[in-house]
C-alpha positions as CSV (number, residue, x, y, z in Angstrom):
1,M,125.9,213.5,120.8
2,S,124.7,210.1,122.3
3,E,121.6,209.9,124.7
4,R,122.1,210.1,128.3
5,K,121.9,206.5,129.8
6,Q,119.3,206.1,132.5
7,P,120.4,204.4,135.8
8,G,120.8,200.7,135.8
9,W,121.3,200.7,132.0
10,R,124.1,198.0,132.6
11,G,121.6,195.4,134.1
12,K,121.8,193.4,136.9
13,P,125.1,192.0,138.1
14,S,125.5,188.0,138.5
15,P,125.7,186.4,142.0
16,L,129.1,186.1,141.8
17,I,130.0,189.7,140.9
18,M,127.6,190.6,143.8
19,Q,129.9,188.9,146.0
20,R,132.9,190.5,144.7
21,I,131.0,193.9,144.9
22,Y,130.4,193.3,148.7
23,R,134.1,192.4,149.3
24,G,135.3,195.5,147.7
25,E,136.8,193.3,144.9
26,E,135.0,195.2,141.7
27,R,135.4,199.0,141.6
28,D,133.9,199.7,138.2
29,L,130.2,199.7,139.0
30,E,128.9,202.3,136.7
31,G,125.4,201.6,135.5
32,Y,124.7,198.5,137.3
33,D,121.1,197.9,138.3
34,L,121.4,197.2,142.2
35,T,117.8,197.9,143.1
36,G,117.1,196.8,146.6
37,A,120.5,195.1,147.0
38,E,121.5,193.9,150.4
39,L,124.8,195.8,150.6
40,S,124.7,196.4,154.5
41,G,128.2,196.8,155.9
42,A,129.8,196.4,152.3
43,N,133.5,197.8,151.4
44,L,132.7,200.1,148.5
45,R,135.5,202.3,149.0
46,A,136.5,204.2,145.8
47,C,134.0,202.5,143.6
48,F,132.8,204.0,140.5
49,L,128.8,204.1,140.7
50,A,128.1,206.7,138.0
51,G,124.7,206.4,136.8
52,A,124.2,203.0,139.0
53,N,120.6,202.2,140.2
54,L,120.9,201.8,144.1
55,R,116.9,202.5,144.7
56,G,115.8,201.0,147.7
57,A,119.3,199.4,148.5
58,N,120.2,198.8,151.9
59,L,123.7,200.3,152.2
60,S,123.6,200.8,156.2
61,D,126.9,200.9,157.7
62,A,128.7,200.3,154.4
63,N,131.8,202.1,153.6
64,L,131.5,204.3,150.3
65,E,134.4,206.5,151.1
66,A,135.6,208.5,148.1
67,C,133.0,206.8,145.8
68,F,131.8,208.6,142.6
69,L,128.0,208.6,142.3
70,A,127.3,211.1,139.9
71,G,123.8,210.6,138.2
72,A,123.1,207.4,140.6
73,D,119.5,206.5,141.8
74,L,119.5,206.2,145.5
75,R,115.8,207.0,146.0
76,G,114.6,205.4,149.4
77,A,117.8,203.9,149.8
78,N,119.3,203.1,153.6
79,L,122.5,204.6,154.2
80,R,122.3,204.9,157.9
81,R,125.6,205.3,159.4
82,A,127.3,204.8,155.9
83,N,130.7,206.3,155.7
84,L,130.4,208.8,152.6
85,H,133.4,210.9,153.5
86,R,134.7,212.7,150.4
87,I,132.0,211.0,148.2
88,M,131.0,212.7,145.0
89,M,127.1,212.9,144.2
90,W,126.8,215.5,141.5
91,L,123.2,215.3,140.4
92,T,122.5,212.2,142.5
93,D,118.7,211.2,143.6
94,L,118.6,210.9,147.4
95,S,114.9,211.6,147.7
96,K,113.6,209.9,150.8
97,A,116.8,208.2,151.6
98,N,117.7,207.4,155.0
99,L,121.1,209.1,155.7
100,R,120.6,209.2,159.7
101,E,124.0,209.3,161.4
102,A,126.1,209.2,158.0
103,N,129.4,210.6,157.8
104,L,129.1,213.1,154.9
105,T,132.1,215.3,155.6
106,A,133.9,216.5,152.9
107,A,131.5,215.5,150.5
108,N,130.5,217.2,147.3
109,L,126.4,217.1,147.2
110,H,126.3,219.6,144.2
111,K,122.7,219.4,142.7
112,V,121.5,216.5,144.7
113,N,117.9,215.8,145.1
114,L,117.6,215.5,149.1
115,S,113.5,215.8,148.9
116,G,112.1,213.9,152.0
117,A,115.5,212.5,152.8
118,D,116.2,212.0,156.7
119,L,119.6,213.5,157.7
120,T,119.1,213.4,161.5
121,D,122.5,213.4,163.1
122,A,124.3,213.3,159.7
123,Q,127.8,214.7,159.9
124,L,128.1,217.4,157.4
125,D,130.6,220.4,156.7
126,E,129.2,223.9,157.8
127,K,128.6,224.9,153.9
128,W,127.0,221.7,153.1
129,A,125.0,221.7,156.4
130,K,123.6,225.0,155.5
131,I,122.7,223.9,152.0
132,V,121.2,220.8,153.1
133,S,119.0,222.6,155.7
134,L,117.8,224.8,153.0
135,L,116.9,222.1,150.4
136,T,115.2,219.8,152.9
137,S,113.4,222.5,155.1
138,K,113.1,225.2,152.7
139,K,113.8,227.7,155.3
140,G,116.7,230.2,154.4
141,N,115.5,233.6,155.6
142,G,118.1,235.9,157.0
143,K,120.9,233.5,156.1
144,N,124.2,234.3,154.3
145,F,124.5,232.2,150.9
146,S,126.7,234.5,149.1
147,G,128.5,233.0,146.3
148,Y,127.0,229.8,146.9
149,D,126.3,227.5,143.9
150,L,122.5,226.7,144.2
151,S,121.9,226.1,140.3
152,R,119.4,223.8,139.3
153,T,118.0,223.0,142.7
154,D,114.4,222.7,143.9
155,L,113.6,225.5,145.9
156,R,109.8,225.8,145.3
157,G,108.0,227.7,148.3
158,A,111.3,228.3,150.0
159,D,111.6,231.1,152.4
160,L,114.6,233.3,151.4
161,S,113.4,236.5,152.8
162,N,115.9,238.9,153.7
163,A,118.6,236.1,152.8
164,N,122.1,237.4,151.4
165,L,122.1,235.9,147.9
166,E,124.8,238.0,146.3
167,R,126.9,236.7,143.5
168,C,124.8,233.7,144.3
169,F,124.5,230.9,141.2
170,L,120.7,230.1,140.9
171,A,120.8,229.4,137.0
172,G,118.0,226.9,136.2
173,A,116.8,227.0,139.8
174,D,113.2,226.3,140.5
175,L,112.1,229.3,142.7
176,R,108.2,229.1,141.9
177,G,106.4,230.5,144.8
178,T,109.7,231.6,146.6
179,N,109.6,234.2,149.2
180,L,112.7,236.5,148.1
181,K,111.3,239.6,149.9
182,G,114.2,241.8,151.0
183,A,116.7,239.3,149.8
184,I,119.9,240.7,148.4
185,L,120.4,239.6,144.7
186,T,123.2,241.8,143.6
187,G,125.4,239.9,140.9
188,A,123.1,236.8,141.5
189,D,123.0,234.5,138.2
190,L,119.3,233.8,137.6
191,T,119.7,232.4,134.0
192,G,116.7,230.2,133.2
193,A,115.3,230.0,136.9
194,D,111.7,229.7,137.3
195,L,110.3,232.5,139.1
196,E,106.7,232.0,138.7
197,G,104.8,233.2,141.6
198,A,107.9,234.2,143.6
199,T,107.7,237.3,145.6
200,M,110.6,239.4,144.6
201,P,113.1,241.7,146.9
202,D,110.8,244.6,146.5
203,G,107.6,242.8,147.4
204,T,106.1,242.3,144.1
205,V,105.1,239.1,142.7
206,H,106.6,237.8,139.7
207,E,104.2,236.5,137.0
């Protein structure tokens, strides 16, 4: 099996390609290095951006509706007021990104990294709003996450005391130091989860 390519493996696009990208005339942007790119207000609707490096890019007010951004690097990117309706962001890195007032309705944010991201006044569906709140605030005490897919998420130090995690997918999740006291874990999948130092439902500390 071939080694997974790193974001930006395709290199930087030429100035001519950049103009076409901005106007929405280029759709296949897989693996491009767009680090720090100025794409404010750009029309990127339905672009294929898997594995693209958009670290620090300015995408404020850009249209990214229905884009595919799986595995893309958007660390520190400015996505303020961007249209992210129906976007696919599986395993996308959005740490420290500016998502203020962004439209994330019907978005798929499965296993994204939202550490330090600013989602003030962002529009989110109810389910994702709850997940995003948990990932950013680490506060889920007493909440219902029954059946949710939280696999491979970073929940280090989170407060999930008395939470309903019945049938929750937590495979590969980082639960180090997490408070699970009183939580319902019936049928939960904890395969490969790191529970070092976590307080378990019965109050004992996992070693």
